[in-house]
C-alpha positions as CSV (number, residue, x, y, z in Angstrom):
1,M,-24.1,-10.6,23.7
2,F,-24.0,-6.8,23.5
3,G,-23.4,-4.8,20.4
4,L,-25.2,-6.8,17.9
5,P,-27.3,-4.6,15.6
6,N,-31.0,-4.9,15.5
7,I,-31.8,-2.3,12.8
8,K,-31.6,-3.5,9.2
9,S,-29.3,-0.7,8.0
10,A,-27.0,-1.3,11.0
11,K,-26.8,-5.0,10.1
12,K,-25.9,-4.1,6.5
13,R,-23.2,-1.7,7.7
14,V,-21.6,-4.5,9.7
15,L,-21.4,-6.7,6.6
16,V,-20.2,-3.8,4.4
17,N,-17.5,-2.7,6.9
18,A,-16.2,-6.3,7.1
19,T,-16.0,-6.5,3.3
20,K,-14.2,-3.1,3.0
21,A,-11.8,-4.0,5.8
22,A,-10.8,-7.2,4.0
23,Q,-10.3,-5.2,0.7
24,N,-8.2,-2.6,2.5
25,K,-6.1,-5.3,4.2
26,A,-5.4,-7.0,0.9
27,A,-4.5,-3.7,-0.9
28,K,-2.1,-2.7,1.9
29,S,-0.5,-6.1,1.9
30,A,0.0,-5.9,-1.9
31,L,1.5,-2.4,-1.4
32,K,3.9,-3.7,1.2
33,T,4.9,-6.6,-1.1
34,D,5.7,-4.2,-4.0
35,I,7.9,-2.0,-1.7
36,K,9.7,-5.1,-0.3
37,K,10.4,-6.2,-3.9
38,F,12.0,-2.9,-4.6
39,E,14.1,-2.9,-1.5
40,A,15.3,-6.5,-2.3
41,A,16.4,-5.3,-5.7
42,V,18.2,-2.4,-4.2
43,A,19.9,-4.7,-1.7
44,E,21.1,-6.9,-4.5
45,G,22.5,-3.9,-6.3
46,N,20.7,-4.7,-9.5
47,R,19.9,-1.3,-11.0
48,S,17.7,-2.4,-13.9
49,E,15.6,-4.7,-11.7
50,A,15.4,-1.9,-9.1
51,E,14.2,0.6,-11.7
52,G,11.4,-1.7,-12.8
53,A,10.4,-2.5,-9.2
54,Y,10.6,1.3,-8.4
55,K,8.0,2.1,-11.1
56,V,5.6,-0.6,-9.8
57,A,6.1,0.5,-6.2
58,V,5.6,4.2,-6.9
59,K,2.4,3.5,-8.9
60,A,1.1,1.3,-6.0
61,V,1.8,4.0,-3.4
62,D,0.1,6.7,-5.5
63,K,-2.9,4.4,-6.0
64,A,-3.1,3.6,-2.3
65,A,-3.0,7.4,-1.5
66,G,-5.7,8.1,-4.0
67,H,-7.9,5.5,-2.5
68,G,-7.4,6.8,1.0
69,L,-5.3,3.8,2.3
70,L,-2.3,6.1,2.9
71,H,-2.2,9.8,3.8
72,Q,-0.8,12.0,1.0
73,N,2.2,13.0,3.2
74,N,2.9,9.3,4.0
75,A,2.9,8.4,0.4
76,A,5.2,11.3,-0.5
77,R,7.6,10.2,2.3
78,K,7.7,6.6,1.0
79,K,8.3,7.7,-2.6
80,S,11.0,10.1,-1.5
81,A,12.8,7.4,0.5
82,M,12.6,5.0,-2.5
83,T,13.9,7.6,-4.9
84,L,16.9,8.3,-2.6
85,K,17.7,4.5,-2.4
86,L,17.4,4.2,-6.2
87,N,19.7,7.2,-6.8
88,K,22.3,5.8,-4.5
89,L,22.7,2.8,-6.7
90,A,24.1,4.9,-9.6
């Protein structure tokens, strides 16, 4: 059993890291769900539903980038791709 912390602060970091990892995983999962809802609306060809899902997805991407879950460039690329898909529906 190597790698178990003995120092009090190191023990706390293990707990905090596990908590933060769970929060990050949940947030990324929610982000992916929002993007998939948008893509499903686009696949159906429903413009009004796609516009609503687009707003939700872009907000989620911006929030994720602001919290450090996504790199700013990655967020910009995702938003750009979604915008192109939405504009093709017109």
